[in-house]
C-alpha positions in Angstrom: -32.9 35.1 -31.4 -32.7 33.5 -34.8 -33.4 29.8 -35.4 -30.4 27.6 -35.0 -30.8 26.5 -38.7 -30.2 30.1 -39.7 -26.8 30.1 -38.0 -25.6 26.9 -39.6 -23.8 27.0 -42.9 -22.2 23.5 -43.1 -23.4 20.1 -41.9 -21.4 16.8 -41.8 -23.6 13.9 -41.1 -23.6 10.1 -41.3 -26.6 8.6 -43.1 -27.9 5.2 -44.2 -29.5 4.6 -47.6 -31.7 1.9 -46.3 -33.4 1.3 -42.9 -31.2 -0.4 -40.4 -33.6 -0.2 -37.5 -37.4 0.3 -37.6 -38.6 3.8 -38.1 -35.1 5.2 -38.9 -34.9 8.2 -41.1 -32.8 7.3 -44.2 -30.7 9.4 -46.5 -33.6 10.5 -48.8 -35.5 11.7 -45.7 -32.5 13.7 -44.5 -31.8 15.2 -47.9 -35.5 16.3 -48.3 -35.4 17.9 -44.9 -32.1 19.6 -45.6 -33.3 20.9 -49.0 -36.4 22.4 -47.3 -34.0 24.2 -45.0 -31.9 25.6 -47.9 -29.0 23.1 -47.9 -27.4 21.2 -50.8 -25.0 18.2 -50.9 -21.4 19.1 -51.8 -19.7 15.8 -50.9 -20.6 12.2 -50.0 -18.9 9.0 -49.1 -18.6 6.0 -51.5 -20.3 3.3 -49.4 -23.7 2.3 -50.6 -25.5 1.6 -47.3 -23.8 3.9 -44.8 -21.9 7.0 -45.7 -21.0 10.5 -44.6 -22.4 13.5 -46.5 -21.5 17.2 -46.3 -24.3 19.7 -46.8 -23.9 23.4 -47.3 -26.3 26.3 -47.1 -27.1 26.9 -50.8 -27.1 30.7 -50.6 -23.6 30.6 -48.9 -22.4 28.2 -51.5 -23.6 30.5 -54.3 -21.9 33.5 -52.7 -18.6 31.7 -52.2 -18.6 29.1 -54.9 -15.0 29.6 -56.2 -13.5 29.4 -52.8 -15.6 26.4 -51.8 -14.7 24.5 -55.0 -11.0 25.2 -54.5 -11.2 23.9 -50.9 -13.1 20.7 -52.1 -10.4 20.2 -54.8 -7.6 20.6 -52.3 -9.3 18.3 -49.7 -9.7 15.5 -52.4 -6.0 15.8 -53.2 -4.5 16.5 -49.8 -7.0 15.0 -47.4 -5.9 11.4 -47.9 -2.2 12.4 -47.8 -2.6 14.4 -44.7 -4.5 11.6 -43.0 -1.6 9.2 -43.9 1.0 11.6 -42.6 -0.8 12.1 -39.3 -1.3 8.4 -38.9 2.4 7.8 -39.6 3.4 10.4 -37.0 1.2 8.8 -34.4 2.8 5.4 -35.1 6.4 6.5 -35.2 6.4 9.5 -32.9 3.6 9.0 -30.3 3.1 11.9 -28.0 4.6 14.5 -30.4 
């Protein structure tokens, strides 16, 4: 059986840029580990101390670059709008 890392193409993870508790791995540690496993960052949150990042297997990104960039562009435009629509539906039509 292949290693789990060889079966993963996309990772969504929350990281901190500075240590919050003793011995914690921080963003730079995580990114170095991910790079060693063949992943690159394609998106990250705006917060300085704690944020989400999305990593993608570099070989998969290179093979599917146009499609991935299109999806990223759409998610930047539509993601916030879709979130607002779903939130509004939950407020005004709970249970639907």
